[in-house]
KOLVEXGU-778319 format. One record per atom (N, C-alpha, C, O): x, z, y. Coordinates in steps of 0.001 Angstrom, whole numbers, plus 524288, in hexadecimal, padded with zeros to 5 digits. Example, Ala and Ser with C-alpha at 12.3 -4.5 7.8 and 13.67 -1.06 7.14 Angstrom:
<keses>
8338681E787E9C68300C81E787EE6C8339081E787F31C8379C821117F3098323281BA87F7368356681BE47FBDC8326481EBE8001E8346181F6780472
</keses>
This chain:
<keses>
7FB9F7B086801437FD677B23C8065B8012F7B6DC805867FFEA7BA9C802CC805B07B684807D8809AD7BA9B807318081D7BF5F80A5C805FC7BEFA80EA78093F7C3DC8081A808317C8CA80ADD80D057CC2380A6E810467CB78806F480D617CFC480E15811D27D33A80E7880FC87D8B680F6180C037D965812498122B7DCA780CF9810BE7E20C80DF28150E7E48481137819B47E3FA81019813607E73481539817317E9F28188E815677EF9A81969810C07F0D1819538193B7F2F381A398181B7F87C81B50818027F91A8213681B8F7F762823F7813E57FB9282315813577FCC28289B81309802B88292580EC8804EA8299A817928054E829158178680B238292B8152880D8482E1A81317811DB82DF48157380AAB8327E8131080C998374D80D3280D1A836E280AD4810768396180AD6809BE833B68051F809E4832E1803BD80C9382D9E7FF2980CC882C298079E80E9582AD8806E381132825C0803EA80DB4822048000080F4C81FB9805CF808EB8216A8032C8056281DD7806EB800FF81C2680AE67FFDA81E96805467FEA7817C0807BE7F9CC815F3803D97F5808174F7FF1F7F6598171B805CD7F0F3818AC802927ECA381A35803D67E7CB81710808627E6AF815F47FFD27E4EF815A4800D07DFE5813067FF627DBB1817297FB447DBEC819A2802D87D7FB817C7802AC7D42381C07802697CEA4819B6805437CD5D8160F7FEEE7CB6681BE87FEC37C5D381A907FEBD7C2DD81FAD7FBB67C41D82333802097BF028201E802647BBB0824DC802CE7BF01829CC8007D7BDBE82DD1805B97C32B82972806B17C67C82E06802427CA3082F5D8027A7CCE0833597FE447CA5D82C1F7F9A57CDA882D3E7F91D7D1CE828EA7F9697D0A8824417F84E7D6C282ABB7F7727DB0E827017F1FD7DA4A824857EE017DA2F827367F1FB7D9C281F4C7ED037D8EC81C7C7EB9D7DD61818E37E7A27DD45816317EEFE7E156818E57EDE27E5DE815927F17A7EA61816E67F5D17E99A818D37EFA57EF14815DD7F2AA7F3D8816FE7F2157F7C9812937EE237F7FC80FD57F6387FAEF812027F6057FF8180E917F7FF803FA811F67FCAF80468812F27F47680744813BA7F5AE80B9E817517F7198107B8142F7F51C8116B80FE87FA99813818167D7FC3B81872813EC7FD3D81C90818247FE1281B6181CBA7FD1F8216B8165A7FED8825DE819878043A8276381777804ED82820812C4807EC827D681AE880D408290D8194880E0582EFA8190980D5C831C681CE480F6D830BF814658107783654813898160A8370481189816EB8391680D48819C58353E814AD81F4483594813178208A8317380F068205682CC58101C821DB8333980A548231B82F648062C81E5082DCA8031481EC582B0A7FF298199282F87804D8814B382E04802438115682B188061D8109582CCC80A8B80F4B8269D8045E80B828239F807828063782410804ED80596822CF800538026E825D9807EB7FD168265A806057FA2F8215E8078E7F8A1820C180C107F97481DD4803D47F6B4818F6804BC7F0D4819ED804E07EE7981B3D800E57EE7D819488096B7E8ED81AC880A0F7E55F8162280B4F7E09A816BE80B497E7838119680C637E3FA80D2C80DB07E6D7807F880CB77EB3B8073980E897E46680483809EE7E6477FF3D809167E1F37FB6D80A537DD747FC2E808CB7E3557F76280D147DF557F37A80E957E19C7EE0080EFC7E5E27ED41811107DEC57EA3F80D027E01C7E4B180D7C7DB9C7E21D810687D70E7E35680F7A7DCEC7DE84813F87D8E27DBB9816DC7D4D07D97B813137D6297D73980F0D7CFD97DA25814707CB847D8928111A7CBFC7D35880E597CB987D3238098F7CCCF7CF27811327CD037CA1180EAD7D1807C94880AC57D1657C5A88079D7D5627CCAD80B077DA037CC35807B27D9E87CFEE803067DD737CFD47FFC67D5E17D332802AB7D5887D6F27FE5A7D4E27D41E7F9347D2907CFEB7F8EA7D7077D68F7F5167D66E7D45A7EFE37DA8C7D0637EE627DA5B7CE1E7EA267DE4A7CF8E7F1E27E2627CBAF7F0D57E7957CDFF7EF6D7EB777CB2D7EF197E7C57D3297EE937EC967D58D7ECE17EFED7D7C07F13A7F4097DA077F0347EE3C7D71B7F6157F17F7D9257FA787F1CF7DF0A7FA577F5EE7E1307FB907EDB37E1BC7F8EE7EDBE7E7627F8AE7F1CE7E9557F4D47F4BD7ECF47F6067F2047E6FD7F03E7F5F27E8717EC4E7FB687E7657EE347FEED7EA937ED6E7FC287E2D87F0BE8013C7E1847F2BD802F77E5697F6F5807827E6FC7F71D7FF667E6E87FA498007B7EAAC7FE64801D87EFF27FC2F805C67F2417FDB77FEBA7F1E57F8A97FFB07F7267F67D804B07F73A7F326807AE7FAFD7F359805907F3247F02280A437F2EC7ED0E80F267F3127F088812D07F5F97EF6980F357F0037F4A8813AE7EFE77F8438145F7F52F7FAE2818C57F7027FB8D810107F7A57FC60810497FCC97FEF3812B2800D67FB2981627803D77FC9F810C3800D37F645812B5804B27F2868185A803957F10081B60807307F000819C37FE917F0D381F457FD427EFCA822D17FF4B7F4338272F801137F341820DB7FEFB7F8ED823E8800E47FD5D8246C806DC7FD4A82899809017FE5982026809747FC078205180F227FB8282457810A27F75C82791814197F8358241F80E067F2EC827C980F267EEA682D6B80E3F7F072830D48117A7EF6B82E65809EA7F31A833A5808867F4C7835ED80C907F87F83AAF80D197F8E78328D80F5F7FB2F8345D813547FEEC833F8818DE7FC8B8349B81CBB7FF55832F28193E7F782832E481E4D7F4F482E24821A57F63582E578266A7F5A0829F081F437F7E482537822267F94382155822A57F4D982239820B87F08881D13825357F5F3818C5825F07F253813C8824B67F537813D7824267F9FE80F788244A7F26F80A6E823187F4CC80641826D77F2E8806BA829357EEC080230827577F6037FD30829A27F45F7F915825867F5B87F801824987FA4F7F6CD823127F1C47F2DB81F1D7F2E67ED6F821727F3697EB08823037EF8E7EB87821A77F8467E617823617F8F87E27181EBF7FA017DDAB81F507F9F57E4B981A3C7FAEC7E1CF8155D7FB447E0608137C7F5CE7E3C6813567F2697DB8F812107F4D77D9E4810667EFBB7DD0A80BC97EDA77DE2C80B7D7E8FD7DE6E808387F11F7E133803877EF677E69F804D27ED887E84B802E67E9747E972808137F0767EEAE8099C7EED87EE7480CAF7E9C07F1BA80BF47E64E7EA868102F7E9487E9BB8131F7E4647E8DB80F6C7DFD87EB38810177DBB57E58A80B937E0877E46B807B97DC677E944804917DB1D7EA4B8037F7D68A7EC3A803147DF017F103800047DE1A7F4D1803117DAA37F6ED800F77D6DD7F5A9808057DBF77F93C80B3C7D8FA7F72880C087D36E7FA2A80BF87CFAE7F21180CC67D2E87EFBF80D4D7CDA27F0978086E7CA5C7F18F808CD7C5AA7F03A803CD7CCD17F0E07FECF7CA0F7F68E7FD3F7C9487F7BF7F9C57C62D7FA077FFD07CC1A7FFC17FEA37CBBD80296803CD7CAE3804CA805FE7CE8E80289805CA7C5FD804C380AF47C50180A7580B847C64F80C5C80FEB7C6A680D5D8072D7C716812CC807987C88481374809BD7CE1C817CE80AEA7CFC880F2280A397D0EC80F4680CB67D61180D92812707D60080DA6815097DA0D80C0B814697D17380A27819AF7D0EF80E1E81DCF7D26280CB0822137D4138131881C957D1BE81725820657D30981788821607D8F581A0B8251C7DAA68150981E047DC128152C81EC07E1C081139822BD7E396811B6824CE7E7E780D5F823DA7E0718091D827497E1FF80AFD82CF87E23480CDE82F1A7DE5380A7282F577E6C480BD9834D07E793807138383A7E6C4802A5836677E730807FB83D237E59D803BB840B87E51D801348417A7EA75803F8842017EE5B7FC128418B7EAB47F97A8426C7EFA87F8C88482B7F0F87F6DE8498A7F5297FA5B84B817ED557F999851267EE157FDDD853DD7F0487FD938589A7F10C
</keses>
């Protein structure tokens, strides 16, 4: 099943959509050029199928494309960055 990731800046989140329905979100707090990712969620029945990784990767690619940085406070985004060190340069100091 094809999925698409879109940025919804009005809701401060990235959304993954299947068949026109939002099935997952990666929420953030916008701090200028830094996005603090604090919550990621995929609909229960769809968990474990790679949608979370697809969502986070697309979100981080978008942040990078716009010259931004991230602070991952969500465990899933933190784990994704740990497992994909090529995204480590996006992590801003939280201090």
